[in-house]
DSSP file (Angstrom, degrees, kcal/mol; ACC not computed):
  #  RESIDUE AA STRUCTURE BP1 BP2  ACC     N-H-->O    O-->H-N    N-H-->O    O-->H-N    TCO  KAPPA ALPHA  PHI   PSI    X-CA   Y-CA   Z-CA
    1    1 A T              0   0    0      0, 0.0     2,-0.2     0, 0.0    15,-0.0   0.000 360.0 360.0 360.0 129.3   70.0   69.0  105.4
    2    2 A A        -     0   0    0      1,-0.2     3,-0.1     9,-0.0     5,-0.0  -0.432 360.0-167.9 -66.9 128.4   71.1   72.7  106.1
    3    3 A Q  S    S-     0   0    0      1,-0.3     2,-0.3    -2,-0.2    -1,-0.2   0.669  79.9  -0.6 -85.4 -21.6   73.4   73.1  109.2
    4    4 A F  S    S-     0   0    0      4,-0.1    -1,-0.3     0, 0.0     4,-0.1  -0.968  86.5 -91.0-161.6 156.1   72.8   76.8  109.0
    5    5 A V  S    S+     0   0    0     -2,-0.3     2,-0.2    -3,-0.1     3,-0.0  -0.974  97.8  35.1-130.8 144.6   71.0   79.4  106.7
    6    6 A P  S    S-     0   0    0      0, 0.0     2,-0.6     0, 0.0    -1,-0.0   0.559  91.6-131.8 -69.4 157.3   71.4   81.0  104.4
    7    7 A I        -     0   0    0     -2,-0.2     2,-0.2     4,-0.0    -2,-0.1  -0.693  26.9-161.1 -88.1 126.4   73.6   78.2  103.0
    8    8 A S    >   -     0   0    0     -2,-0.6     3,-2.1    -4,-0.1    -4,-0.1  -0.493  36.0 -96.6-100.7 175.1   76.9   79.7  101.8
    9    9 A E  T 3  S+     0   0    0      1,-0.3    -1,-0.1    -2,-0.2    -2,-0.0   0.711 125.5  56.0 -62.6 -20.5   79.5   78.2   99.4
   10   10 A N  T 3  S+     0   0    0      2,-0.1    -1,-0.3    97,-0.0     3,-0.1   0.351  75.4 131.9 -94.5   7.1   81.4   77.1  102.4
   11   11 A H  S <  S-     0   0    0     -3,-2.1     2,-0.1     1,-0.1    -4,-0.0  -0.326  70.5 -99.9 -56.7 136.9   78.5   75.1  103.9
   12   12 A P        -     0   0    0      0, 0.0     2,-0.4     0, 0.0    -9,-0.2  -0.355  36.1-127.9 -65.9 138.9   79.7   71.5  104.9
   13   13 A L        +     0   0    0     -3,-0.1     2,-0.4    -2,-0.1     8,-0.0  -0.713  30.4 176.7 -88.0 131.7   78.7   68.9  102.3
   14   14 A N        -     0   0    0     -2,-0.4     2,-1.9     6,-0.0     3,-0.2  -0.909  20.9-152.8-144.5 109.1   76.8   65.9  103.6
   15   15 A G        +     0   0    0     -2,-0.4     6,-0.1     1,-0.2    -2,-0.0  -0.604  26.8 163.4 -83.7  80.9   75.6   63.2  101.2
   16   16 A Q        +     0   0    0     -2,-1.9    -1,-0.2     2,-0.0     3,-0.1   0.593  68.1  28.0 -78.9 -10.5   72.7   61.9  103.2
   17   17 A S  S  > S-     0   0    0     -3,-0.2     4,-2.6     1,-0.1     5,-0.2  -0.941  88.9-106.0-141.3 165.1   71.2   60.2  100.0
   18   18 A P  H  > S+     0   0    0      0, 0.0     4,-2.5     0, 0.0     5,-0.2   0.867 121.3  54.0 -59.2 -36.3   72.7   58.8   96.8
   19   19 A Y  H  > S+     0   0    0      2,-0.2     4,-1.2     1,-0.2     5,-0.1   0.905 110.6  43.1 -62.2 -42.6   71.3   61.8   95.0
   20   20 A A  H  > S+     0   0    0      1,-0.2     4,-2.3     2,-0.2     3,-0.2   0.915 113.6  52.6 -65.6 -41.1   73.0   64.2   97.3
   21   21 A A  H  X S+     0   0    0     -4,-2.6     4,-2.7     1,-0.2    -2,-0.2   0.872 107.2  53.6 -61.5 -41.7   76.2   62.1   97.3
   22   22 A S  H  X S+     0   0    0     -4,-2.5     4,-2.3     2,-0.2    -1,-0.2   0.813 106.3  51.2 -67.2 -27.3   76.2   62.2   93.4
   23   23 A K  H  X S+     0   0    0     -4,-1.2     4,-2.2     2,-0.2    -2,-0.2   0.924 112.1  46.2 -74.7 -43.5   76.0   66.0   93.3
   24   24 A I  H  X S+     0   0    0     -4,-2.3     4,-2.4     2,-0.2    -2,-0.2   0.914 112.1  53.8 -63.0 -40.5   79.0   66.3   95.7
   25   25 A G  H  X S+     0   0    0     -4,-2.7     4,-2.5     1,-0.2     5,-0.2   0.938 107.7  47.8 -53.7 -50.4   80.7   63.7   93.6
   26   26 A A  H  X S+     0   0    0     -4,-2.3     4,-2.1     1,-0.2    -1,-0.2   0.896 110.4  51.7 -65.1 -35.5   80.2   65.7   90.4
   27   27 A D  H  X S+     0   0    0     -4,-2.2     4,-2.6     1,-0.2    -1,-0.2   0.941 110.3  50.1 -62.2 -42.6   81.4   68.9   92.0
   28   28 A Q  H  X S+     0   0    0     -4,-2.4     4,-2.1     2,-0.2    -2,-0.2   0.872 109.9  49.9 -66.6 -35.8   84.6   67.1   93.1
   29   29 A I  H  X S+     0   0    0     -4,-2.5     4,-1.0     2,-0.2    -1,-0.2   0.922 112.5  47.7 -62.5 -43.5   85.2   65.7   89.7
   30   30 A A  H >X S+     0   0    0     -4,-2.1     4,-1.2     1,-0.2     3,-0.9   0.926 111.7  49.2 -59.6 -50.8   84.8   69.0   88.2
   31   31 A Y  H 3X S+     0   0    0     -4,-2.6     4,-2.9     1,-0.3     3,-0.2   0.857 104.2  60.4 -54.9 -42.4   87.1   70.6   90.7
   32   32 A S  H 3X S+     0   0    0     -4,-2.1     4,-2.5     1,-0.3     5,-0.3   0.787 101.0  53.8 -63.7 -27.2   89.6   67.9   90.1
   33   33 A F  H <X S+     0   0    0     -4,-1.0     4,-2.0    -3,-0.9     6,-1.7   0.870 109.9  48.1 -70.1 -38.8   89.9   69.0   86.5
   34   34 A F  H  X S+     0   0    0     -4,-1.2     4,-1.5     4,-0.2    -2,-0.2   0.957 117.2  42.0 -70.1 -47.5   90.6   72.5   87.6
   35   35 A S  H  < S+     0   0    0     -4,-2.9    -2,-0.2     1,-0.2    -1,-0.2   0.854 123.2  35.2 -71.9 -33.3   93.2   71.4   90.2
   36   36 A S  H  < S+     0   0    0     -4,-2.5    -3,-0.2    -5,-0.2    -1,-0.2   0.838 135.0  18.2 -85.6 -34.1   95.0   68.8   88.0
   37   37 A F  H  < S-     0   0    0     -4,-2.0    -3,-0.2    -5,-0.3    -2,-0.2   0.362  95.7-118.1-120.6   4.4   94.8   70.3   84.6
   38   38 A N     <  +     0   0    0     -4,-1.5    -4,-0.2    -5,-0.3    -3,-0.1   0.787  51.3 174.0  60.5  27.2   94.1   74.0   85.2
   39   39 A S        -     0   0    0     -6,-1.7     2,-1.6     1,-0.1    -1,-0.2  -0.372  45.0-106.1 -63.0 145.7   90.7   73.5   83.2
   40   40 A P        +     0   0    0      0, 0.0     2,-0.4     0, 0.0    59,-0.2  -0.600  62.0 161.3 -73.7  81.3   88.6   76.6   83.3
   41   41 A V        +     0   0    0     -2,-1.6    64,-4.3   -10,-0.1     2,-0.4  -0.908  20.9 175.0-116.9 130.5   86.0   75.2   85.7
   42   42 A S        -     0   0    0     -2,-0.4     2,-0.6    62,-0.2    65,-0.2  -0.983  23.2-137.9-127.9 143.6   83.5   76.9   87.9
   43   43 A I  E     -a  107   0A   0     63,-2.7    65,-3.5    -2,-0.4     2,-0.5  -0.894  15.9-167.5-105.4 119.0   80.9   75.1   90.0
   44   44 A C  E     -a  108   0A   0     -2,-0.6    65,-0.2    63,-0.2    63,-0.0  -0.904   4.2-167.5-110.4 129.6   77.4   76.5   90.0
   45   45 A R  E     -a  109   0A   0     63,-3.0    65,-3.2    -2,-0.5     2,-0.2  -0.893  10.2-162.3-113.1  99.9   74.9   75.2   92.7
   46   46 A P  E     -a  110   0A   0      0, 0.0     2,-0.5     0, 0.0    65,-0.2  -0.530  12.5-134.6 -76.8 146.6   71.3   76.3   91.8
   47   47 A F        -     0   0    0     63,-2.1    38,-0.3    -2,-0.2    65,-0.1  -0.906  63.1 -35.0-104.4 130.6   68.7   76.2   94.6
   48   48 A N  S    S-     0   0    0     -2,-0.5    37,-1.7    36,-0.2     2,-0.2   0.715  72.3-159.4  35.9  56.0   65.2   74.8   94.1
   49   49 A T  E     -b   85   0B   0     35,-0.2     2,-0.3    -3,-0.1    37,-0.2  -0.458  14.1-179.5 -64.1 129.1   64.6   75.9   90.5
   50   50 A Y  E     +b   86   0B   0     35,-2.3    37,-2.1    -2,-0.2     3,-0.0  -0.919  22.3  86.4-130.1 163.5   61.0   76.1   89.5
   51   51 A G  S >  S+     0   0    0     -2,-0.3     3,-1.1    35,-0.2   103,-0.1  -0.945  72.2   3.3 146.6-169.5   59.1   76.9   86.4
   52   52 A P  T 3  S+     0   0    0      0, 0.0   101,-0.2     0, 0.0   100,-0.1  -0.108 122.9  14.2 -50.0 141.1   57.8   75.3   83.2
   53   53 A R  T 3  S+     0   0    0      1,-0.2   100,-0.3    99,-0.2     2,-0.1   0.688  85.3 164.1  64.3  22.3   58.3   71.6   82.7
   54   54 A Q  E <   -C  152   0C   0     -3,-1.1    98,-2.2    98,-0.9    -1,-0.2  -0.457  47.2 -90.4 -73.4 145.6   59.3   71.0   86.3
   55   55 A S  E >   -C  151   0C   0     96,-0.2     3,-1.6     1,-0.2     6,-0.3  -0.235  25.5-128.7 -57.5 142.7   59.2   67.5   87.6
   56   56 A A  T 3  S+     0   0    0     94,-1.0    -1,-0.2     1,-0.3     9,-0.1   0.606 107.3  63.3 -62.7 -13.5   56.0   66.3   89.0
   57   57 A R  T 3  S+     0   0    0      4,-0.1    -1,-0.3     5,-0.0    -2,-0.1   0.579  79.7 105.1 -91.0 -11.5   57.9   65.1   92.1
   58   58 A A  S <> S-     0   0    0     -3,-1.6     4,-2.3     1,-0.1     5,-0.2  -0.302  82.8-112.3 -64.0 151.3   59.0   68.7   93.1
   59   59 A V  H  > S+     0   0    0      1,-0.2     4,-2.3     2,-0.2     5,-0.2   0.893 114.6  47.9 -60.0 -42.2   57.3   70.3   96.0
   60   60 A I  H  > S+     0   0    0      1,-0.2     4,-1.8     2,-0.2    -1,-0.2   0.880 114.1  47.5 -70.7 -32.4   55.5   73.0   94.2
   61   61 A S  H  > S+     0   0    0     -6,-0.3     4,-2.6     2,-0.2    -1,-0.2   0.862 111.7  53.0 -67.9 -35.1   54.2   70.4   91.6
   62   62 A T  H  X S+     0   0    0     -4,-2.3     4,-2.1     2,-0.2    -2,-0.2   0.931 108.8  48.1 -61.6 -46.2   53.2   68.1   94.5
   63   63 A I  H  X S+     0   0    0     -4,-2.3     4,-2.2     2,-0.2     5,-0.2   0.929 113.2  47.4 -66.9 -48.9   51.3   70.8   96.2
   64   64 A I  H  X S+     0   0    0     -4,-1.8     4,-2.7     2,-0.2     5,-0.2   0.943 112.0  49.3 -54.0 -54.0   49.4   71.8   92.9
   65   65 A I  H  X S+     0   0    0     -4,-2.6     4,-2.3     1,-0.2    -1,-0.2   0.905 112.8  46.1 -57.3 -46.8   48.6   68.3   91.9
   66   66 A Q  H  X S+     0   0    0     -4,-2.1     4,-1.1     1,-0.2     6,-0.3   0.818 113.3  50.3 -70.2 -33.1   47.2   67.4   95.3
   67   67 A A  H  < S+     0   0    0     -4,-2.2    -2,-0.2     2,-0.2    -1,-0.2   0.853 114.5  43.5 -75.2 -33.9   45.2   70.7   95.5
   68   68 A I  H  < S+     0   0    0     -4,-2.7    -2,-0.2    -5,-0.2    -3,-0.2   0.972 121.0  39.7 -74.8 -48.6   43.6   70.2   92.0
   69   69 A Y  H  < S+     0   0    0     -4,-2.3     2,-0.3    -5,-0.2    -2,-0.2   0.595 122.4  13.5 -81.9 -12.2   42.9   66.4   92.5
   70   70 A G     <  -     0   0    0     -4,-1.1     3,-0.1    -5,-0.2     0, 0.0  -0.854  65.9-113.6-153.2-177.2   41.7   66.4   96.2
   71   71 A N  S    S+     0   0    0     -2,-0.3     2,-0.4     1,-0.1    -4,-0.1   0.434  96.9  63.8-103.4  -3.7   40.5   68.3   99.3
   72   72 A K        -     0   0    0     -6,-0.3     2,-0.6     2,-0.0    -1,-0.1  -0.979  63.5-155.1-133.4 135.5   43.6   67.4  101.2
   73   73 A I        -     0   0    0     -2,-0.4     2,-0.6    -3,-0.1   -10,-0.1  -0.941  11.2-160.6-115.2 117.8   47.3   68.1  100.8
   74   74 A N        +     0   0    0     -2,-0.6     2,-0.3   -11,-0.0    -8,-0.1  -0.827  25.7 153.1 -98.6 121.7   49.8   65.5  102.4
   75   75 A L        -     0   0    0     -2,-0.6     3,-0.2     1,-0.2    -2,-0.0  -0.874  39.2-124.8-138.7 166.8   53.2   66.9  102.9
   76   76 A G  S    S-     0   0    0     -2,-0.3     2,-0.7     1,-0.3    -1,-0.2   0.548  85.2  -1.8 -81.0-124.1   56.2   66.2  105.3
   77   77 A N    >   -     0   0    0      1,-0.2     3,-0.7     2,-0.1    -1,-0.3  -0.624  58.9-175.2 -72.8 110.0   57.6   69.0  107.3
   78   78 A I  T 3  S+     0   0    0     -2,-0.7    41,-2.6     1,-0.2    42,-0.3   0.472  81.3  64.8 -89.9  -0.7   55.7   72.2  106.3
   79   79 A N  T 3  S+     0   0    0     39,-0.2    -1,-0.2    38,-0.1     2,-0.1   0.524  78.3 109.3 -95.3  -6.6   58.0   74.3  108.5
   80   80 A A    <   -     0   0    0     -3,-0.7    38,-2.2    37,-0.1     2,-0.3  -0.403  62.3-141.5 -67.1 142.4   61.0   73.5  106.3
   81   81 A T  E     -E  117   0D   0     36,-0.2     2,-0.3    -2,-0.1    36,-0.2  -0.751  18.3-173.5-111.8 155.3   62.2   76.4  104.3
   82   82 A R  E     -E  116   0D   0     34,-2.1    34,-2.6    -2,-0.3     2,-0.7  -0.959  25.7-129.3-138.4 157.0   63.5   76.6  100.7
   83   83 A D        -     0   0    0     -2,-0.3     2,-0.3    32,-0.2    32,-0.2  -0.935  31.3-158.3-107.6 103.9   65.0   79.2   98.4
   84   84 A F        -     0   0    0     -2,-0.7     2,-0.5    30,-0.5   -35,-0.2  -0.677   7.9-168.8 -87.6 142.6   63.1   79.1   95.2
   85   85 A T  E     -b   49   0B   0    -37,-1.7   -35,-2.3    -2,-0.3     5,-0.1  -0.989  23.4-123.2-129.5 124.0   64.6   80.3   92.1
   86   86 A Y  E >>  -b   50   0B   0     -2,-0.5     4,-1.6    81,-0.2     3,-1.0  -0.403  29.2-117.6 -63.9 143.8   62.6   80.9   88.8
   87   87 A I  H 3> S+     0   0    0    -37,-2.1     4,-2.8     1,-0.3     5,-0.2   0.838 113.1  57.0 -58.0 -40.0   64.1   78.9   85.8
   88   88 A S  H 3> S+     0   0    0      1,-0.2     4,-2.5     2,-0.2    -1,-0.3   0.839 105.4  49.6 -63.4 -33.0   64.9   82.1   84.0
   89   89 A D  H <> S+     0   0    0     -3,-1.0     4,-1.7     2,-0.2    -1,-0.2   0.854 111.1  49.2 -69.3 -39.2   67.0   83.4   86.8
   90   90 A T  H  X S+     0   0    0     -4,-1.6     4,-2.5     2,-0.2    -2,-0.2   0.929 111.7  48.8 -64.5 -46.8   68.9   80.2   87.0
   91   91 A V  H  X S+     0   0    0     -4,-2.8     4,-2.6     1,-0.2     5,-0.2   0.977 110.2  52.3 -58.8 -52.9   69.5   80.2   83.2
   92   92 A D  H  X S+     0   0    0     -4,-2.5     4,-2.2     1,-0.2    -1,-0.2   0.853 109.2  48.7 -56.0 -37.2   70.7   83.8   83.4
   93   93 A A  H  X S+     0   0    0     -4,-1.7     4,-2.5     2,-0.2    -1,-0.2   0.921 111.1  50.5 -61.7 -45.9   73.2   83.0   86.2
   94   94 A F  H  X S+     0   0    0     -4,-2.5     4,-1.7     2,-0.2    -2,-0.2   0.940 111.3  48.8 -58.5 -46.1   74.5   80.0   84.2
   95   95 A V  H  < S+     0   0    0     -4,-2.6    -1,-0.2     1,-0.2    -2,-0.2   0.900 111.1  48.7 -61.2 -40.8   75.0   82.2   81.1
   96   96 A K  H  < S+     0   0    0     -4,-2.2    -1,-0.2    -5,-0.2    -2,-0.2   0.906 111.5  53.2 -63.8 -39.3   76.8   84.9   83.2
   97   97 A A  H >< S+     0   0    0     -4,-2.5     3,-1.9    -5,-0.1     2,-0.2   0.813  84.1  97.7 -66.0 -29.5   79.0   82.2   84.7
   98   98 A I  T 3< S-     0   0    0     -4,-1.7     3,-0.1     1,-0.3    -4,-0.0  -0.424 102.4  -2.3 -72.5 130.4   80.2   80.7   81.4
   99   99 A G  T 3  S+     0   0    0      1,-0.2     2,-0.7    -2,-0.2    -1,-0.3   0.484  90.0 141.9  71.4   6.1   83.6   82.0   80.4
  100  100 A N    X   -     0   0    0     -3,-1.9     3,-0.9     1,-0.2     4,-0.4  -0.696  35.4-165.3 -81.3 117.5   83.8   84.3   83.4
  101  101 A K  T 3  S+     0   0    0     -2,-0.7     3,-0.5     1,-0.2    -1,-0.2   0.705  79.5  71.3 -77.8 -18.4   87.4   84.2   84.4
  102  102 A K  T 3  S+     0   0    0      1,-0.2    -1,-0.2    73,-0.2    74,-0.1   0.787 104.8  41.1 -71.7 -19.2   86.8   85.9   87.9
  103  103 A I  S X  S+     0   0    0     -3,-0.9     3,-2.5    -6,-0.2   -60,-0.3   0.506  78.4 134.8-107.9  -5.3   85.0   82.6   89.1
  104  104 A I  T 3  S+     0   0    0     -3,-0.5   -62,-0.2    -4,-0.4     3,-0.1  -0.185  80.9  11.6 -49.0 129.4   87.3   80.0   87.7
  105  105 A G  T 3  S+     0   0    0    -64,-4.3    -1,-0.3     1,-0.3     2,-0.2   0.462 108.4 112.7  80.2   1.5   87.9   77.4   90.3
  106  106 A E    <   -     0   0    0     -3,-2.5   -63,-2.7   -65,-0.2     2,-0.4  -0.600  63.5-130.7 -99.7 163.0   85.1   78.8   92.6
  107  107 A T  E     -a   43   0A   0     -2,-0.2     2,-0.4   -65,-0.2   -63,-0.2  -0.973  25.1-168.4-109.1 130.9   81.8   77.4   93.8
  108  108 A I  E     -a   44   0A   0    -65,-3.5   -63,-3.0    -2,-0.4     2,-0.4  -0.986  13.0-144.7-131.2 123.5   78.9   79.7   93.4
  109  109 A N  E     -a   45   0A   0     -2,-0.4     2,-0.6   -65,-0.2    64,-0.6  -0.686  12.3-152.0 -80.5 131.6   75.5   79.2   94.9
  110  110 A L  E     +a   46   0A   0    -65,-3.2   -63,-2.1    -2,-0.4     2,-0.3  -0.935  43.9 107.8-109.5 111.8   72.6   80.5   92.7
  111  111 A G  S    S-     0   0    0     -2,-0.6   -26,-0.1   -65,-0.2    60,-0.1  -0.922  72.3-102.0-164.2-175.0   69.5   81.5   94.7
  112  112 A T        -     0   0    0     -2,-0.3    59,-0.3    58,-0.2     3,-0.1   0.691  45.1-126.2 -93.8 -24.3   67.4   84.5   95.8
  113  113 A G  S    S+     0   0    0      1,-0.2     2,-0.5    57,-0.1   -30,-0.0   0.531  76.9 114.8  83.8   3.0   68.7   84.6   99.4
  114  114 A H        -     0   0    0    -30,-0.2   -30,-0.5    54,-0.1     2,-0.3  -0.940  55.8-150.0-119.0 122.7   65.0   84.5  100.5
  115  115 A E        -     0   0    0     -2,-0.5     2,-0.4   -32,-0.2   -32,-0.2  -0.650   9.8-170.1 -89.1 136.2   63.6   81.6  102.4
  116  116 A V  E     -E   82   0D   0    -34,-2.6   -34,-2.1    -2,-0.3     2,-0.2  -0.996  19.2-135.9-125.3 131.6   59.9   80.5  102.0
  117  117 A D  E  >  -E   81   0D   0     -2,-0.4     4,-2.2   -36,-0.2     3,-0.4  -0.559  22.3-115.9 -85.2 153.0   58.5   77.9  104.4
  118  118 A I  H  > S+     0   0    0    -38,-2.2     4,-2.4     1,-0.2   -39,-0.2   0.859 114.2  61.0 -51.6 -40.5   56.3   75.1  102.9
  119  119 A R  H  > S+     0   0    0    -41,-2.6     4,-1.9     1,-0.2    -1,-0.2   0.938 107.0  43.3 -57.2 -46.0   53.3   76.3  104.9
  120  120 A T  H  > S+     0   0    0     -3,-0.4     4,-2.7   -42,-0.3    -1,-0.2   0.904 110.1  57.8 -68.3 -37.1   53.4   79.7  103.1
  121  121 A L  H  X S+     0   0    0     -4,-2.2     4,-2.5     1,-0.2    -1,-0.2   0.905 104.6  51.0 -54.6 -45.6   54.0   78.0   99.8
  122  122 A V  H  X S+     0   0    0     -4,-2.4     4,-3.0     1,-0.2    -1,-0.2   0.904 110.3  48.9 -57.6 -45.5   50.8   76.1  100.3
  123  123 A K  H  X S+     0   0    0     -4,-1.9     4,-2.5     2,-0.2    -2,-0.2   0.923 111.6  48.5 -68.1 -37.9   48.8   79.2  101.0
  124  124 A I  H  X S+     0   0    0     -4,-2.7     4,-2.0     2,-0.2    -2,-0.2   0.946 115.1  44.1 -59.2 -51.0   50.2   81.0   98.0
  125  125 A I  H  X S+     0   0    0     -4,-2.5     4,-2.9     1,-0.2     5,-0.2   0.915 112.7  54.1 -62.6 -44.8   49.5   78.1   95.6
  126  126 A G  H  X S+     0   0    0     -4,-3.0     4,-3.0     1,-0.2    -1,-0.2   0.926 107.2  50.3 -58.6 -45.6   46.0   77.7   97.2
  127  127 A K  H  X S+     0   0    0     -4,-2.5     4,-2.3     2,-0.2    -1,-0.2   0.900 111.6  47.6 -55.0 -42.9   45.2   81.4   96.6
  128  128 A I  H  X S+     0   0    0     -4,-2.0     4,-0.5    -5,-0.2    -2,-0.2   0.924 113.7  46.8 -70.9 -39.2   46.2   81.1   93.0
  129  129 A I  H ><>S+     0   0    0     -4,-2.9     3,-1.2     1,-0.2     5,-1.0   0.938 113.4  48.9 -67.8 -41.4   44.2   77.9   92.4
  130  130 A C  H ><5S+     0   0    0     -4,-3.0     3,-1.6     1,-0.3     4,-0.4   0.866 105.2  57.8 -59.9 -38.3   41.1   79.3   94.2
  131  131 A S  H 3<5S+     0   0    0     -4,-2.3    -1,-0.3     1,-0.3    -2,-0.2   0.667 102.9  56.8 -67.9  -9.6   41.3   82.4   92.2
  132  132 A Q  T <<5S-     0   0    0     -3,-1.2    -1,-0.3    -4,-0.5    -2,-0.2  -0.018 141.6 -63.4-106.5  25.5   41.0   80.3   89.1
  133  133 A G  T X 5S-     0   0    0     -3,-1.6     3,-0.9     2,-0.1    -3,-0.2   0.609  77.4-101.9 106.5   8.3   37.8   78.5   89.9
  134  134 A G  T 3 <S-     0   0    0     -5,-1.0    -2,-0.1    -4,-0.4    -3,-0.0  -0.443  76.6 -26.8  76.9-146.7   38.9   76.6   93.1
  135  135 A H  T 3  S+     0   0    0     -2,-0.1     2,-0.3     2,-0.1    -1,-0.2   0.295  90.1 133.3 -92.6  10.2   39.7   72.8   93.0
  136  136 A K    <   -     0   0    0     -3,-0.9     2,-0.9     1,-0.1     5,-0.1  -0.468  51.3-144.4 -64.9 121.3   37.5   72.0   90.0
  137  137 A L        +     0   0    0     -2,-0.3     2,-0.3   -69,-0.1    -1,-0.1  -0.761  30.4 171.8 -93.2 105.2   39.5   69.9   87.7
  138  138 A T     >  -     0   0    0     -2,-0.9     4,-3.2     1,-0.1     5,-0.2  -0.745  47.0-113.0-108.7 161.5   38.5   70.9   84.1
  139  139 A N  H  > S+     0   0    0     -2,-0.3     4,-2.3     2,-0.2     5,-0.2   0.880 118.9  51.6 -55.5 -42.2   39.9   70.0   80.8
  140  140 A Q  H  > S+     0   0    0      2,-0.2     4,-2.0     1,-0.2    -1,-0.2   0.929 112.6  45.3 -65.9 -44.2   41.0   73.7   80.3
  141  141 A L  H  > S+     0   0    0      2,-0.2     4,-1.6     1,-0.2    -2,-0.2   0.941 112.3  51.4 -66.8 -46.3   42.8   73.7   83.7
  142  142 A L  H  X S+     0   0    0     -4,-3.2     4,-3.0     1,-0.2     3,-0.2   0.904 108.7  50.1 -58.6 -38.0   44.4   70.4   83.2
  143  143 A R  H  < S+     0   0    0     -4,-2.3    -1,-0.2     1,-0.2    -2,-0.2   0.939 111.7  50.6 -61.8 -45.5   45.7   71.5   79.7
  144  144 A K  H  < S+     0   0    0     -4,-2.0    11,-0.6    -5,-0.2    12,-0.2   0.769 117.4  39.1 -62.5 -25.6   47.1   74.6   81.5
  145  145 A V  H  < S+     0   0    0     -4,-1.6     8,-2.4    -3,-0.2     2,-0.4   0.908 110.2  55.2 -94.5 -48.6   48.8   72.5   84.2
  146  146 A F  B  <  -D  152   0C   0     -4,-3.0     6,-0.2    -5,-0.2    -1,-0.1  -0.740  42.2-179.9 -96.8 134.6   50.2   69.5   82.5
  147  147 A Q  S    S-     0   0    0      4,-1.2     2,-0.2    -2,-0.4    -1,-0.2   0.858  78.2 -38.6 -81.4 -47.0   52.5   69.2   79.5
  148  148 A N  S    S-     0   0    0      3,-1.5    -1,-0.3     0, 0.0     5,-0.1  -0.835  77.8 -69.4-160.7-168.8   52.5   65.4   79.4
  149  149 A D  S    S+     0   0    0     -2,-0.2   -93,-0.1     1,-0.2     3,-0.0   0.800 127.4  35.1 -68.1 -30.2   52.5   62.5   82.0
  150  150 A E  S    S+     0   0    0      1,-0.1   -94,-1.0   -95,-0.1     2,-0.4   0.788 110.6  58.8 -95.7 -33.0   56.0   63.0   83.2
  151  151 A N  E     -C   55   0C   0    -96,-0.2    -3,-1.5   -95,-0.1    -4,-1.2  -0.818  63.4-151.0-115.6 141.3   56.5   66.8   83.1
  152  152 A F  E     -CD  54 146C   0    -98,-2.2   -98,-0.9    -2,-0.4     2,-0.5  -0.840   6.7-149.3-104.6 141.6   54.6   69.5   84.9
  153  153 A S        -     0   0    0     -8,-2.4     2,-0.9    -2,-0.4     3,-0.3  -0.950   9.4-159.8-115.9 127.3   54.2   73.0   83.8
  154  154 A L        +     0   0    0     -2,-0.5     3,-0.2     1,-0.2    -9,-0.1  -0.399  42.3 141.6 -89.6  54.4   53.8   76.0   86.2
  155  155 A I  S    S+     0   0    0     -2,-0.9    -1,-0.2   -11,-0.6   -10,-0.1   0.921  74.1  45.4 -66.2 -34.2   52.2   78.1   83.5
  156  156 A E  S    S+     0   0    0     -3,-0.3     2,-1.0   -12,-0.2    -1,-0.2   0.708 103.0  67.2 -75.5 -20.8   49.9   79.6   86.0
  157  157 A I  S    S+     0   0    0     -3,-0.2     2,-0.2     3,-0.1    -1,-0.2  -0.805  73.9 135.7-105.4  93.8   52.6   80.2   88.7
  158  158 A T  S >> S-     0   0    0     -2,-1.0     4,-1.1  -107,-0.1     3,-1.1  -0.705  72.9 -88.1-125.5-177.3   54.6   82.9   87.1
  159  159 A E  T 34 S+     0   0    0     -2,-0.2     8,-0.1     1,-0.2    -2,-0.0   0.741 121.2  64.3 -66.2 -19.3   56.2   86.2   88.1
  160  160 A K  T 34 S+     0   0    0      1,-0.2    -1,-0.2     3,-0.0    -3,-0.1   0.743 114.5  25.3 -77.2 -24.2   53.1   87.9   87.2
  161  161 A N  T <4 S+     0   0    0     -3,-1.1    -2,-0.2     2,-0.1    -1,-0.2   0.358  97.6  92.7-128.2   5.6   50.9   86.2   89.9
  162  162 A L  S  < S-     0   0    0     -4,-1.1   -37,-0.0     1,-0.1    -5,-0.0  -0.817  87.2-102.0 -88.4 139.4   53.3   85.3   92.7
  163  163 A P    >>  -     0   0    0      0, 0.0     4,-2.3     0, 0.0     3,-1.6  -0.273  28.9-117.6 -58.4 145.7   53.6   88.0   95.5
  164  164 A N  H 3> S+     0   0    0      1,-0.3     4,-2.3     2,-0.2     5,-0.0   0.832 114.8  61.3 -56.6 -32.2   56.8   90.0   95.2
  165  165 A A  H 34 S+     0   0    0      2,-0.2    -1,-0.3     1,-0.2    -3,-0.0   0.772 108.5  44.2 -66.2 -24.8   58.0   88.8   98.5
  166  166 A F  H <4 S+     0   0    0     -3,-1.6    -2,-0.2     1,-0.1    -1,-0.2   0.941 123.0  31.7 -80.0 -57.0   58.0   85.2   97.1
  167  167 A I  H  < S+     0   0    0     -4,-2.3   -81,-0.2    -8,-0.1    -2,-0.2   0.736  75.4 165.5 -81.4 -19.4   59.6   85.8   93.7
  168  168 A N     <  -     0   0    0     -4,-2.3     3,-0.2    -5,-0.3   -54,-0.1   0.516  57.3 -92.8   3.2 103.1   61.9   88.6   94.7
  169  169 A R        -     0   0    0      1,-0.2    -1,-0.1   -84,-0.1   -84,-0.0   0.058  57.3 -82.2 -41.0 139.8   64.2   88.6   91.7
  170  170 A S        -     0   0    0      1,-0.1     2,-1.4    -3,-0.1   -58,-0.2  -0.230  30.6-147.8 -59.3 127.9   67.2   86.5   92.4
  171  171 A H        +     0   0    0    -59,-0.3     2,-0.2    -3,-0.2    -1,-0.1  -0.568  34.1 179.2 -92.1  67.5   69.9   88.2   94.4
  172  172 A L        -     0   0    0     -2,-1.4   -62,-0.1     1,-0.1     3,-0.1  -0.404  38.1 -97.6 -74.7 140.2   72.5   86.2   92.5
  173  173 A R        -     0   0    0    -64,-0.6     2,-0.6    -2,-0.2    -1,-0.1  -0.388  51.3 -98.0 -58.7 138.0   76.2   86.9   93.5
  174  174 A S        +     0   0    0      1,-0.2    -1,-0.1    -3,-0.1    -3,-0.0  -0.381  58.3 156.0 -68.7 110.8   77.5   89.2   90.9
  175  175 A I              0   0    0     -2,-0.6   -73,-0.2     1,-0.1    -1,-0.2   0.372 360.0 360.0-112.5   7.7   79.4   87.2   88.4
  176  176 A A              0   0    0    -74,-0.1    -1,-0.1   -76,-0.0    -2,-0.1   0.451 360.0 360.0 -85.9 360.0   79.2   89.6   85.5
C-alpha cells in the first residue's frame, strides 16, 4: 500500500503479502550481489504493466471479463489509483536498462507518473466495450479477447483506442 504518491524509489517497502515480500526479497538478493561482489546489478520495478496476454486476475482483465459476461462489475475500492504502463513501454525501459552503467547499483521505478483511479478505468473500458456492440458475448468478440483459458489478451485495448490522458506515453526516468 502506498504511503505517498507518486511512489518514488525511496518509498518505504512493506511486505504486506507473501507476494509483496517475495518482490522485496528478490530486490535485496539482487542488491546483495552488487554490494558483495560488485556485480553489475540494477533493480527495475515496473508498475501495473498491461497488454496482450495479461493475467486474467489483473484489474483490467477482471473488469473486461465481468463487463462481457454480466451486467454487474464487482470490484473492491474503486477510488484506488494505479499507474498503468503498456507492455511495450515496460520492455523498452528494461532494454534501455540492460548494460547501462549509469544505473548500476540503483533502483529504478518504471511507470508513466500518471495515476488512474479504478472508477475511471471502468468507465474507459465500458465505453470501449459498448462501442463494439455492448455486452453481447459473440464468438468473434470472445476470440478477440481470450488467447486461451489462462491468459487474457487486451487486443482491443491498445494505444489506438485509449484516451491520451490514460496511455500518456511512459515518462520513464531517463536511463539512456
